[in-house]
DSSP file (Angstrom, degrees, kcal/mol; ACC not computed):
  #  RESIDUE AA STRUCTURE BP1 BP2  ACC     N-H-->O    O-->H-N    N-H-->O    O-->H-N    TCO  KAPPA ALPHA  PHI   PSI    X-CA   Y-CA   Z-CA
    1    1 A M              0   0    0      0, 0.0     2,-0.5     0, 0.0   120,-0.2   0.000 360.0 360.0 360.0 140.7  -34.6   61.1   26.7
    2    2 A V  E     -A  120   0A   0    118,-2.7   118,-2.2    22,-0.0     2,-0.3  -0.972 360.0-132.1-117.5 126.0  -32.3   62.9   29.1
    3    3 A E  E     +A  119   0A   0     -2,-0.5    22,-1.3   116,-0.2     2,-0.3  -0.620  35.1 175.7 -77.5 134.9  -29.1   64.6   27.8
    4    4 A M  E     -AB 118  24A   0    114,-3.3   114,-0.8    -2,-0.3     2,-0.3  -0.856  19.3-149.5-133.6 167.1  -26.2   63.6   29.9
    5    5 A K  E     - B   0  23A   0     18,-2.6    18,-2.5    -2,-0.3     2,-0.7  -0.931  35.2 -93.9-133.7 160.7  -22.4   64.2   30.0
    6    6 A V  E     - B   0  22A   0     -2,-0.3    16,-0.2    16,-0.2     3,-0.1  -0.653  35.7-178.0 -76.4 116.8  -19.5   62.1   31.3
    7    7 A E  E     -     0   0A   0     14,-3.2     2,-0.3    -2,-0.7    -1,-0.2   0.806  54.4 -76.8 -83.3 -32.7  -18.9   63.4   34.8
    8    8 A G  E     - B   0  21A   0     13,-1.2    13,-2.8    -3,-0.1     2,-0.3  -0.981  43.4 -81.5 162.9-170.9  -15.9   61.1   35.3
    9    9 A L  E     + B   0  20A   0    151,-0.6     2,-0.3    -2,-0.3   151,-0.2  -0.937  39.7 163.4-125.5 148.1  -14.7   57.6   36.1
   10   10 A T  E     - B   0  19A   0      9,-2.0     9,-2.8    -2,-0.3     2,-0.4  -0.888  34.9-102.4-149.1 179.6  -14.4   55.8   39.4
   11   11 A L  E     - B   0  18A   0     -2,-0.3    23,-0.0     7,-0.2     6,-0.0  -0.918  34.4-110.8-112.7 139.7  -14.0   52.3   40.7
   12   12 A D     >  -     0   0    0      5,-3.0     4,-2.2    -2,-0.4     5,-0.1  -0.504  25.8-138.7 -62.2 127.1  -16.8   50.2   42.2
   13   13 A P  T  4 S+     0   0    0      0, 0.0    -1,-0.2     0, 0.0   134,-0.0   0.728  98.0  38.7 -66.1 -20.7  -15.9   50.0   46.0
   14   14 A L  T  4 S+     0   0    0      3,-0.1    -2,-0.0   133,-0.0   133,-0.0   0.829 130.9  21.7 -96.6 -37.3  -16.9   46.3   46.1
   15   15 A T  T  4 S-     0   0    0      2,-0.2    -1,-0.0     0, 0.0    -3,-0.0   0.557  88.3-131.7-109.3 -10.4  -15.7   44.9   42.8
   16   16 A N     <  +     0   0    0     -4,-2.2     0, 0.0     1,-0.2     0, 0.0   0.701  57.8 145.0  60.8  21.3  -13.0   47.4   41.8
   17   17 A M        -     0   0    0     -5,-0.1    -5,-3.0     1,-0.1    -1,-0.2  -0.669  56.6-102.7 -85.1 144.2  -14.6   47.5   38.3
   18   18 A P  E     -B   11   0A   0      0, 0.0    17,-2.3     0, 0.0     2,-0.4  -0.359  34.8-160.8 -66.0 146.0  -14.5   50.8   36.5
   19   19 A I  E     -BC  10  34A   0     -9,-2.8    -9,-2.0    15,-0.2     2,-0.5  -0.998  10.7-145.1-129.1 128.8  -17.7   52.8   36.4
   20   20 A I  E     -BC   9  33A   0     13,-2.9    13,-2.5    -2,-0.4     2,-0.6  -0.804  18.2-148.4 -85.7 131.6  -18.5   55.6   34.0
   21   21 A I  E     -BC   8  32A   0    -13,-2.8   -14,-3.2    -2,-0.5   -13,-1.2  -0.916  12.4-168.8-106.1 116.3  -20.6   58.3   35.7
   22   22 A L  E     -BC   6  31A   0      9,-2.7     9,-2.7    -2,-0.6     2,-0.4  -0.825   4.1-168.6 -99.0 143.5  -23.0   60.1   33.5
   23   23 A K  E     -BC   5  30A   0    -18,-2.5   -18,-2.6    -2,-0.4     7,-0.2  -0.992  22.7-117.7-132.1 138.4  -24.7   63.3   34.9
   24   24 A D  E >   -B    4   0A   0      5,-2.3     3,-1.4    -2,-0.4   -20,-0.2  -0.323  34.7-107.1 -70.2 162.1  -27.7   65.2   33.4
   25   25 A L  T 3  S+     0   0    0    -22,-1.3    -1,-0.1     1,-0.3   -21,-0.1   0.769 120.0  53.0 -65.7 -26.3  -27.0   68.7   32.4
   26   26 A A  T 3  S-     0   0    0      3,-0.0    -1,-0.3     1,-0.0   -22,-0.1   0.630 109.3-123.8 -81.6 -13.5  -29.0   70.2   35.3
   27   27 A G  S <  S+     0   0    0     -3,-1.4   130,-0.2     2,-0.2    -2,-0.1   0.635  81.5 111.6  82.1  13.9  -26.9   68.1   37.7
   28   28 A D  S    S+     0   0    0      1,-0.1     2,-0.4   127,-0.1    -3,-0.1   0.770  70.1  43.9 -90.6 -27.7  -30.0   66.4   39.2
   29   29 A K        -     0   0    0    126,-0.1    -5,-2.3     2,-0.0     2,-0.4  -0.922  59.3-170.1-125.4 144.2  -29.5   62.8   38.0
   30   30 A A  E     -C   23   0A   0     -2,-0.4    -7,-0.2    -7,-0.2   124,-0.1  -0.969   4.3-162.8-129.8 148.3  -26.5   60.5   37.8
   31   31 A L  E     -C   22   0A   0     -9,-2.7    -9,-2.7    -2,-0.4     2,-0.4  -0.963   7.1-154.4-133.2 115.8  -26.2   57.2   36.1
   32   32 A P  E     -C   21   0A   0      0, 0.0     2,-0.5     0, 0.0   -11,-0.2  -0.764  10.9-171.0 -87.9 132.3  -23.4   54.7   36.9
   33   33 A I  E     -C   20   0A   0    -13,-2.5   -13,-2.9    -2,-0.4     2,-0.3  -0.972  16.7-139.1-125.0 116.9  -22.5   52.3   34.1
   34   34 A W  E     +C   19   0A   0     -2,-0.5     2,-0.3   -15,-0.2   -15,-0.2  -0.549  32.1 169.7 -74.5 134.8  -20.0   49.5   34.9
   35   35 A V        -     0   0    0    -17,-2.3     2,-0.1    -2,-0.3    -2,-0.0  -0.846  34.0 -92.2-137.4 171.9  -17.5   48.9   32.1
   36   36 A G     >  -     0   0    0     -2,-0.3     4,-2.3   -19,-0.1     5,-0.2  -0.339  39.9-106.0 -81.1 169.3  -14.3   46.9   31.5
   37   37 A Y  H  > S+     0   0    0      1,-0.2     4,-2.3     2,-0.2     5,-0.1   0.884 118.4  50.6 -65.3 -39.9  -10.8   48.2   32.1
   38   38 A F  H  > S+     0   0    0      2,-0.2     4,-2.1     1,-0.2    -1,-0.2   0.902 111.9  47.7 -66.6 -40.0  -10.0   48.6   28.4
   39   39 A E  H  > S+     0   0    0      2,-0.2     4,-1.9     1,-0.2    -2,-0.2   0.911 111.8  49.8 -66.4 -42.4  -13.2   50.6   27.8
   40   40 A A  H  X S+     0   0    0     -4,-2.3     4,-2.9     1,-0.2    -2,-0.2   0.895 109.4  52.8 -62.1 -39.6  -12.6   52.8   30.8
   41   41 A N  H  X S+     0   0    0     -4,-2.3     4,-2.7     2,-0.2    -2,-0.2   0.911 106.7  51.9 -62.7 -42.6   -9.1   53.4   29.5
   42   42 A A  H  X S+     0   0    0     -4,-2.1     4,-1.2     1,-0.2    -1,-0.2   0.887 113.8  44.0 -61.5 -38.9  -10.4   54.5   26.1
   43   43 A I  H  X S+     0   0    0     -4,-1.9     4,-2.6     2,-0.2    -2,-0.2   0.913 112.4  51.6 -72.1 -43.1  -12.8   56.9   27.7
   44   44 A A  H  X S+     0   0    0     -4,-2.9     4,-2.5     1,-0.2    -2,-0.2   0.893 105.7  55.8 -61.5 -40.3  -10.1   58.2   30.2
   45   45 A L  H  <>S+     0   0    0     -4,-2.7     5,-2.8     1,-0.2    -1,-0.2   0.903 112.3  42.6 -58.6 -41.2   -7.7   58.9   27.3
   46   46 A E  H ><5S+     0   0    0     -4,-1.2     3,-0.9     3,-0.2    -2,-0.2   0.900 111.7  53.1 -74.6 -40.3  -10.2   61.1   25.6
   47   47 A I  H 3<5S+     0   0    0     -4,-2.6    -2,-0.2     1,-0.3    -1,-0.2   0.921 116.0  40.8 -57.8 -43.4  -11.4   62.9   28.8
   48   48 A E  T 3<5S-     0   0    0     -4,-2.5    -1,-0.3    -5,-0.2    -2,-0.2   0.437 109.6-125.6 -87.2   0.7   -7.8   63.7   29.5
   49   49 A K  T < 5 +     0   0    0     -3,-0.9     2,-0.6    -4,-0.2    -3,-0.2   0.897  47.7 167.4  56.2  44.0   -7.0   64.6   25.9
   50   50 A I      < -     0   0    0     -5,-2.8     2,-0.3    -6,-0.2    -1,-0.2  -0.810  26.7-142.8 -91.3 121.0   -4.1   62.1   25.8
   51   51 A N        -     0   0    0     -2,-0.6    -5,-0.0     4,-0.0     3,-0.0  -0.648   8.9-149.8 -84.8 138.2   -2.9   61.5   22.3
   52   52 A T        -     0   0    0     -2,-0.3     4,-0.1     2,-0.1    -1,-0.0  -0.764  23.8-118.2-103.1 154.2   -1.7   58.0   21.3
   53   53 A P  S    S+     0   0    0      0, 0.0    -1,-0.1     0, 0.0    -2,-0.0   0.819 100.6  25.2 -62.6 -29.9    0.9   57.4   18.7
   54   54 A R  S    S-     0   0    0     -3,-0.0    -2,-0.1     0, 0.0     2,-0.1  -0.921 103.0 -83.7-130.5 156.2   -1.6   55.4   16.6
   55   55 A P        -     0   0    0      0, 0.0     2,-0.1     0, 0.0    -4,-0.0  -0.344  40.6-139.3 -62.7 135.3   -5.4   55.6   16.4
   56   56 A M     >  -     0   0    0     -4,-0.1     4,-2.7   -14,-0.1     3,-0.3  -0.367  36.5 -89.9 -81.9 172.7   -7.2   53.5   19.0
   57   57 A T  H  > S+     0   0    0      1,-0.2     4,-2.4     2,-0.2     5,-0.1   0.881 128.6  46.3 -55.2 -43.9  -10.3   51.6   18.0
   58   58 A H  H  > S+     0   0    0      2,-0.2     4,-2.1     1,-0.2    -1,-0.2   0.823 111.5  52.1 -72.9 -29.9  -12.7   54.4   18.8
   59   59 A D  H  > S+     0   0    0     -3,-0.3     4,-2.7     2,-0.2    -2,-0.2   0.916 109.8  50.4 -65.8 -43.2  -10.5   56.9   16.9
   60   60 A L  H  X S+     0   0    0     -4,-2.7     4,-2.7     2,-0.2    -2,-0.2   0.934 110.4  48.5 -59.2 -48.2  -10.6   54.5   14.0
   61   61 A L  H  X S+     0   0    0     -4,-2.4     4,-2.4     1,-0.2    -1,-0.2   0.912 112.0  49.0 -60.5 -43.2  -14.3   54.3   14.1
   62   62 A N  H  X S+     0   0    0     -4,-2.1     4,-2.3     1,-0.2    -1,-0.2   0.904 111.6  50.0 -62.4 -41.6  -14.6   58.1   14.3
   63   63 A N  H  X S+     0   0    0     -4,-2.7     4,-2.6     2,-0.2    -2,-0.2   0.891 110.1  50.3 -64.6 -39.9  -12.2   58.4   11.3
   64   64 A I  H  X S+     0   0    0     -4,-2.7     4,-1.6     2,-0.2    -2,-0.2   0.940 110.3  49.2 -63.4 -46.9  -14.2   55.9    9.2
   65   65 A I  H  <>S+     0   0    0     -4,-2.4     5,-2.2     1,-0.2     3,-0.3   0.925 113.8  46.4 -58.8 -45.3  -17.5   57.7    9.9
   66   66 A S  H ><5S+     0   0    0     -4,-2.3     3,-1.9     1,-0.2    -1,-0.2   0.902 108.9  55.0 -63.5 -41.7  -15.9   61.0    8.9
   67   67 A S  H 3<5S+     0   0    0     -4,-2.6    -1,-0.2     1,-0.3    -2,-0.2   0.782 103.9  55.3 -63.7 -27.1  -14.3   59.5    5.8
   68   68 A L  T 3<5S-     0   0    0     -4,-1.6    -1,-0.3    -3,-0.3    -2,-0.2   0.227 118.6-113.5 -87.9  14.3  -17.8   58.4    4.7
   69   69 A Q  T < 5S+     0   0    0     -3,-1.9    25,-0.6     1,-0.2     2,-0.2   0.860  77.8 128.5  52.4  39.2  -19.0   62.0    5.0
   70   70 A A  E   < -D   93   0A   0     -5,-2.2     2,-0.3    -6,-0.2    23,-0.2  -0.675  45.3-150.5-114.0 172.3  -21.2   60.9    7.8
   71   71 A K  E     -D   92   0A   0     21,-2.1    21,-2.9    -2,-0.2     2,-0.8  -0.999  22.8-115.9-146.4 140.9  -21.6   62.3   11.3
   72   72 A V  E     -D   91   0A   0     -2,-0.3    19,-0.3    19,-0.2     3,-0.1  -0.704  27.6-171.1 -75.9 114.5  -22.5   60.9   14.7
   73   73 A K  E     -     0   0A   0     17,-2.7     2,-0.3    -2,-0.8    -1,-0.2   0.943  59.4 -51.7 -72.7 -50.0  -25.8   62.6   15.5
   74   74 A H  E     -D   90   0A   0     16,-1.2    16,-2.9    42,-0.2     2,-0.3  -0.957  47.9-115.4-172.1 170.7  -25.9   61.4   19.1
   75   75 A I  E     -De  89 118A   0     42,-2.1    44,-2.5    -2,-0.3     2,-0.4  -0.894  24.6-158.9-116.7 154.9  -25.7   58.2   21.2
   76   76 A L  E     -De  88 119A   0     12,-2.6    12,-2.3    -2,-0.3     2,-0.8  -0.979  16.6-145.0-138.7 121.9  -28.5   56.9   23.3
   77   77 A V  E     +De  87 120A   0     42,-2.7    44,-2.6    -2,-0.4    10,-0.3  -0.794  30.7 176.6 -81.9 113.7  -28.4   54.5   26.2
   78   78 A T  E     +     0   0A   0      8,-1.5     2,-0.3    -2,-0.8     9,-0.2   0.746  43.7   2.7 -99.1 -27.6  -31.6   52.7   25.5
   79   79 A D  E     -D   86   0A   0      7,-1.2     7,-2.4    45,-0.1     2,-0.4  -0.978  41.3-146.1-158.7 164.0  -32.1   49.9   28.0
   80   80 A L  E     +D   85   0A   0     -2,-0.3     2,-0.4     5,-0.2     5,-0.2  -0.922  28.9 166.7-139.2 110.9  -31.0   48.0   31.1
   81   81 A K  E >   -D   84   0A   0      3,-2.6     3,-1.9    -2,-0.4    -2,-0.0  -0.994  68.2 -12.4-130.6 129.2  -31.7   44.2   31.1
   82   82 A D  T 3  S-     0   0    0     -2,-0.4    -1,-0.1     1,-0.3     3,-0.1   0.890 128.8 -53.1  50.1  46.6  -30.3   41.7   33.5
   83   83 A N  T 3  S+     0   0    0      1,-0.2     2,-0.5    -3,-0.1    -1,-0.3   0.626 115.3 118.4  65.4  16.2  -27.7   44.2   34.7
   84   84 A T  E <   -D   81   0A   0     -3,-1.9    -3,-2.6   -51,-0.0     2,-0.2  -0.959  55.4-144.7-116.3 126.2  -26.5   44.9   31.1
   85   85 A F  E     -D   80   0A   0     -2,-0.5     2,-0.3    -5,-0.2    -5,-0.2  -0.614  12.6-157.1 -85.3 148.0  -26.9   48.4   29.6
   86   86 A F  E     +D   79   0A   0     -7,-2.4    -8,-1.5    -2,-0.2    -7,-1.2  -0.930  13.1 178.1-123.7 148.5  -27.7   48.7   25.9
   87   87 A A  E     -DF  77 102A   0     15,-1.7    15,-2.4    -2,-0.3     2,-0.3  -0.940  16.6-146.9-145.2 166.5  -27.0   51.7   23.6
   88   88 A E  E     -DF  76 101A   0    -12,-2.3   -12,-2.6    -2,-0.3     2,-0.5  -0.983   9.9-143.9-134.3 147.1  -27.3   52.9   20.0
   89   89 A I  E     -DF  75 100A   0     11,-2.7    11,-2.4    -2,-0.3     2,-0.7  -0.961  16.2-151.9-107.5 123.0  -25.2   55.2   17.9
   90   90 A L  E     -DF  74  99A   0    -16,-2.9   -17,-2.7    -2,-0.5   -16,-1.2  -0.873  17.3-176.1 -99.4 118.0  -27.2   57.4   15.6
   91   91 A V  E     -DF  72  98A   0      7,-2.8     7,-3.2    -2,-0.7     2,-0.5  -0.903  11.6-154.8-114.6 139.3  -25.3   58.3   12.5
   92   92 A I  E     +DF  71  97A   0    -21,-2.9   -21,-2.1    -2,-0.4     2,-0.4  -0.957  17.0 170.0-115.6 133.6  -26.5   60.6    9.7
   93   93 A Q  E >  S-DF  70  96A   0      3,-2.5     3,-2.4    -2,-0.5   -23,-0.2  -0.972  70.7 -14.8-143.8 125.5  -25.2   60.3    6.2
   94   94 A N  T 3  S-     0   0    0    -25,-0.6     3,-0.1    -2,-0.4   -24,-0.1   0.855 128.8 -52.4  50.0  40.4  -26.6   62.2    3.1
   95   95 A G  T 3  S+     0   0    0      1,-0.2     2,-0.5     0, 0.0    -1,-0.3   0.410 114.9 115.8  80.7  -3.1  -29.7   63.0    5.1
   96   96 A S  E <   -F   93   0A   0     -3,-2.4    -3,-2.5     2,-0.0     2,-0.4  -0.856  57.6-140.1-104.2 133.9  -30.4   59.4    6.1
   97   97 A D  E     -F   92   0A   0     -2,-0.5     2,-0.4    -5,-0.2    -5,-0.2  -0.720  16.0-168.9 -89.4 139.0  -30.3   58.3    9.7
   98   98 A M  E     -F   91   0A   0     -7,-3.2    -7,-2.8    -2,-0.4     2,-0.5  -0.988   9.4-151.1-125.6 138.5  -28.7   55.0   10.7
   99   99 A T  E     -F   90   0A   0     -2,-0.4     2,-0.5    -9,-0.2    -9,-0.2  -0.945  12.7-167.7-111.7 126.8  -29.0   53.3   14.1
  100  100 A I  E     -F   89   0A   0    -11,-2.4   -11,-2.7    -2,-0.5     2,-0.1  -0.960  21.2-125.5-120.1 124.8  -26.2   51.1   15.1
  101  101 A D  E     +F   88   0A   0     -2,-0.5     2,-0.3   -13,-0.2   -13,-0.2  -0.407  43.5 163.8 -64.6 140.5  -26.4   48.7   18.1
  102  102 A S  E     -F   87   0A   0    -15,-2.4   -15,-1.7    -2,-0.1     3,-0.0  -0.990  44.9-103.4-154.8 157.1  -23.5   49.3   20.6
  103  103 A R     >  -     0   0    0     -2,-0.3     4,-2.4   -17,-0.2     3,-0.2  -0.662  41.5-121.0 -74.8 145.0  -22.2   48.7   24.0
  104  104 A P  H  > S+     0   0    0      0, 0.0     4,-3.0     0, 0.0     5,-0.2   0.881 111.4  56.6 -57.7 -37.9  -22.7   51.9   26.0
  105  105 A S  H  > S+     0   0    0      1,-0.2     4,-2.3     2,-0.2     5,-0.1   0.913 110.4  43.6 -62.4 -41.5  -18.9   52.2   26.7
  106  106 A D  H  > S+     0   0    0     -3,-0.2     4,-2.3     2,-0.2    -1,-0.2   0.913 114.6  49.9 -68.6 -42.0  -18.1   52.1   23.0
  107  107 A A  H  X S+     0   0    0     -4,-2.4     4,-2.7     2,-0.2    -2,-0.2   0.912 112.5  47.3 -62.3 -42.3  -20.9   54.5   22.2
  108  108 A I  H  X S+     0   0    0     -4,-3.0     4,-2.5     2,-0.2    -2,-0.2   0.918 110.5  51.5 -66.6 -43.3  -19.7   56.9   24.9
  109  109 A A  H  X S+     0   0    0     -4,-2.3     4,-1.6    -5,-0.2    -1,-0.2   0.901 113.7  45.3 -59.8 -40.4  -16.1   56.7   23.8
  110  110 A L  H  X S+     0   0    0     -4,-2.3     4,-2.5     2,-0.2    -2,-0.2   0.903 110.0  54.0 -69.4 -41.5  -17.2   57.5   20.2
  111  111 A A  H  X>S+     0   0    0     -4,-2.7     5,-2.3     1,-0.2     4,-0.7   0.901 108.2  50.3 -59.7 -41.1  -19.4   60.4   21.4
  112  112 A L  H  <5S+     0   0    0     -4,-2.5     3,-0.4     1,-0.2    -1,-0.2   0.911 113.6  45.1 -63.2 -41.7  -16.5   61.9   23.3
  113  113 A R  H  <5S+     0   0    0     -4,-1.6    -2,-0.2     1,-0.2    -1,-0.2   0.840 118.6  41.6 -71.7 -33.3  -14.3   61.7   20.2
  114  114 A S  H  <5S-     0   0    0     -4,-2.5    -1,-0.2    -5,-0.1    -2,-0.2   0.415 106.7-124.0 -95.1   1.8  -17.0   63.0   17.8
  115  115 A K  T  <5 +     0   0    0     -4,-0.7    -3,-0.2    -3,-0.4    -4,-0.1   0.894  59.1 154.0  57.1  42.2  -18.2   65.7   20.2
  116  116 A S      < -     0   0    0     -5,-2.3    -1,-0.2    -6,-0.2   -42,-0.2  -0.720  47.9 -98.2-103.1 150.8  -21.7   64.2   20.0
  117  117 A P        -     0   0    0      0, 0.0   -42,-2.1     0, 0.0     2,-0.5  -0.289  28.5-140.6 -66.1 152.0  -24.5   64.5   22.6
  118  118 A I  E     -Ae   4  75A   0   -114,-0.8  -114,-3.3   -44,-0.2     2,-0.3  -0.970  21.8-175.6-114.7 124.3  -25.1   61.6   25.0
  119  119 A F  E     -Ae   3  76A   0    -44,-2.5   -42,-2.7    -2,-0.5     2,-0.4  -0.889   9.5-163.2-120.1 153.0  -28.7   60.8   25.8
  120  120 A V  E     -Ae   2  77A   0   -118,-2.2  -118,-2.7    -2,-0.3   -42,-0.2  -1.000  26.8-116.0-133.7 134.0  -30.2   58.2   28.2
  121  121 A E    >>  -     0   0    0    -44,-2.6     4,-1.4    -2,-0.4     3,-1.2  -0.461  24.6-127.1 -64.7 138.8  -33.8   57.0   28.2
  122  122 A E  H 3> S+     0   0    0      1,-0.3     4,-2.2     2,-0.2     5,-0.2   0.856 108.9  61.0 -55.6 -37.9  -35.6   58.0   31.4
  123  123 A K  H 3> S+     0   0    0      1,-0.2     4,-2.5     2,-0.2    -1,-0.3   0.800 100.9  54.5 -63.0 -28.4  -36.6   54.4   32.0
  124  124 A V  H <> S+     0   0    0     -3,-1.2     4,-2.3     2,-0.2    -1,-0.2   0.905 106.6  50.0 -71.3 -41.6  -32.9   53.4   32.1
  125  125 A I  H  X S+     0   0    0     -4,-1.4     4,-0.6     2,-0.2    -2,-0.2   0.920 114.6  45.1 -61.9 -42.9  -32.2   56.0   34.8
  126  126 A E  H >< S+     0   0    0     -4,-2.2     3,-1.0     1,-0.2     4,-0.3   0.923 113.0  49.8 -66.3 -44.5  -35.2   54.6   36.8
  127  127 A A  H >< S+     0   0    0     -4,-2.5     3,-1.7     1,-0.3    -2,-0.2   0.843 102.0  62.8 -64.2 -33.5  -34.2   51.0   36.3
  128  128 A A  H >< S+     0   0    0     -4,-2.3     3,-1.2     1,-0.3    -1,-0.3   0.729  89.5  69.5 -66.4 -20.6  -30.6   51.7   37.4
  129  129 A K  T << S+     0   0    0     -3,-1.0    -1,-0.3    -4,-0.6    -2,-0.2   0.708 105.3  40.8 -69.2 -18.5  -31.9   52.6   40.8
  130  130 A S  T <  S+     0   0    0     -3,-1.7    -1,-0.3    -4,-0.3    -2,-0.2  -0.089  81.3 157.7-121.4  35.1  -32.8   49.0   41.4
  131  131 A L    <   -     0   0    0     -3,-1.2    20,-0.1     1,-0.1    -3,-0.1  -0.269  47.1-107.9 -56.7 142.7  -29.8   47.3   39.9
  132  132 A D        -     0   0    0      1,-0.1    -1,-0.1    16,-0.0     3,-0.0  -0.370  39.9 -99.0 -68.0 154.2  -29.2   43.8   41.2
  133  133 A L        -     0   0    0      1,-0.1     2,-0.3    -3,-0.1    -1,-0.1  -0.453  37.7-106.8 -72.3 145.1  -26.2   43.3   43.5
  134  134 A P  S    S-     0   0    0      0, 0.0     4,-0.1     0, 0.0    -1,-0.1  -0.608  96.8 -11.5 -72.3 132.1  -23.0   41.9   42.0
  135  135 A D  S >> S-     0   0    0     -2,-0.3     3,-1.9     1,-0.1     4,-0.7   0.917  76.7-172.9  44.6  61.9  -22.5   38.3   43.1
  136  136 A P  G >4 S+     0   0    0      0, 0.0     3,-0.7     0, 0.0    -1,-0.1   0.788  76.7  62.9 -59.7 -28.3  -25.2   38.4   45.7
  137  137 A D  G 34 S+     0   0    0      1,-0.2    -2,-0.1     3,-0.0     0, 0.0   0.765 104.1  49.4 -66.8 -22.6  -24.4   35.0   47.1
  138  138 A K  G <4 S+     0   0    0     -3,-1.9     2,-0.4    -4,-0.1    -1,-0.2   0.601  94.6  88.0 -91.9 -12.4  -20.9   36.3   48.1
  139  139 A L  S << S-     0   0    0     -3,-0.7     2,-0.1    -4,-0.7    -6,-0.0  -0.712  70.9-136.2 -93.2 137.0  -22.2   39.4   49.9
  140  140 A Q     >  -     0   0    0     -2,-0.4     4,-2.6     1,-0.1     5,-0.2  -0.385  34.3 -99.3 -78.4 165.7  -23.1   39.4   53.5
  141  141 A N  H  > S+     0   0    0      1,-0.2     4,-2.3     2,-0.2     5,-0.2   0.889 124.5  50.7 -55.6 -42.4  -26.3   41.2   54.7
  142  142 A Q  H  > S+     0   0    0      1,-0.2     4,-2.6     2,-0.2    -1,-0.2   0.908 110.6  48.9 -64.1 -41.3  -24.3   44.2   55.8
  143  143 A E  H  > S+     0   0    0      2,-0.2     4,-2.8     1,-0.2    -2,-0.2   0.896 109.1  53.3 -65.4 -38.9  -22.5   44.4   52.5
  144  144 A K  H  X S+     0   0    0     -4,-2.6     4,-2.6     2,-0.2    -2,-0.2   0.926 110.6  46.8 -59.7 -44.7  -25.8   44.1   50.7
  145  145 A K  H  X S+     0   0    0     -4,-2.3     4,-2.8     2,-0.2    -2,-0.2   0.924 112.4  49.4 -64.1 -44.7  -27.2   47.0   52.7
  146  146 A Q  H  X S+     0   0    0     -4,-2.6     4,-2.5     2,-0.2    -2,-0.2   0.913 111.8  49.7 -60.3 -42.6  -24.1   49.1   52.1
  147  147 A W  H  X S+     0   0    0     -4,-2.8     4,-2.5     2,-0.2    -2,-0.2   0.947 113.0  44.9 -61.9 -50.2  -24.3   48.4   48.4
  148  148 A K  H  X S+     0   0    0     -4,-2.6     4,-2.4     1,-0.2     5,-0.2   0.904 113.6  50.7 -62.2 -41.1  -27.9   49.4   48.1
  149  149 A D  H  X S+     0   0    0     -4,-2.8     4,-1.5    -5,-0.2    -1,-0.2   0.912 111.1  49.1 -61.4 -42.2  -27.4   52.5   50.2
  150  150 A W  H  X S+     0   0    0     -4,-2.5     4,-0.6    -5,-0.2    -2,-0.2   0.929 112.5  46.9 -63.9 -46.3  -24.4   53.5   48.0
  151  151 A I  H >< S+     0   0    0     -4,-2.5     3,-0.7     1,-0.2    -2,-0.2   0.912 114.8  45.8 -63.0 -43.8  -26.4   53.0   44.7
  152  152 A T  H 3< S+     0   0    0     -4,-2.4    -1,-0.2     1,-0.2    -2,-0.2   0.740 117.2  43.5 -76.1 -20.8  -29.5   54.9   45.9
  153  153 A S  H 3< S+     0   0    0     -4,-1.5    -1,-0.2    -5,-0.2    -2,-0.2   0.386  79.8 132.6-104.1   5.5  -27.5   57.8   47.4
  154  154 A I    <<  -     0   0    0     -3,-0.7  -124,-0.2    -4,-0.6    -3,-0.0  -0.318  33.2-174.2 -60.3 133.7  -25.0   58.3   44.5
  155  155 A K    >   -     0   0    0      1,-0.1     3,-1.9  -126,-0.1     4,-0.3  -0.958  34.2-120.4-128.8 147.8  -24.7   61.9   43.4
  156  156 A P  G >  S+     0   0    0      0, 0.0     3,-1.8     0, 0.0    -1,-0.1   0.869 111.8  59.5 -55.7 -38.2  -22.7   63.3   40.5
  157  157 A Q  G 3  S+     0   0    0      1,-0.3    -3,-0.0  -130,-0.2  -130,-0.0   0.623  88.7  75.0 -70.4  -9.3  -20.6   65.5   42.8
  158  158 A D  G <  S+     0   0    0     -3,-1.9     2,-0.4     2,-0.0    -1,-0.3   0.649  93.0  64.0 -71.4 -14.0  -19.4   62.3   44.6
  159  159 A F    <   -     0   0    0     -3,-1.8     2,-0.3    -4,-0.3  -149,-0.1  -0.898  63.7-165.2-119.9 140.0  -17.2   61.5   41.6
  160  160 A G        -     0   0    0     -2,-0.4  -151,-0.6  -151,-0.2     2,-0.1  -0.723  33.2 -93.9-111.5 167.7  -14.2   63.4   40.1
  161  161 A K              0   0    0     -2,-0.3  -153,-0.1  -153,-0.2    -1,-0.1  -0.478 360.0 360.0 -76.6 151.1  -12.6   62.9   36.7
  162  162 A I              0   0    0     -2,-0.1    -1,-0.1  -152,-0.0  -154,-0.1   0.457 360.0 360.0 -79.1 360.0   -9.6   60.7   36.4
């Protein structure tokens, strides 16, 4: 497992989909995770410390966990299958650990709110280097090359916070 932090959010240059950029603590490895707009918004609100008038879904989940005298121990991005990332939320309550299946975007949004560590399995970082192209039938050869070049050369410092 590699501990990582949210470096920021950006948009995919080809699809305009939001990407969460995770960076390891040493700054050597970066992991892009494509998410939806609502999920990116939930993460951006927490990164920028913007308070909403009412609790958002991830605030609610964090409040429920706290109300149950439980704590988010950490979140873990566990796998990458068919261009889909998988994650788990590890919660501890009364000395017992519970593992909860989650989308990485939800787990990351909760980790930010609960000030919990974010971990990624090493195999996920390696697998992400060979992600399939989005809509490969629609991309021309030059675009395919640009996409692969962009993915393989991505560096944490290439991205800023929103």
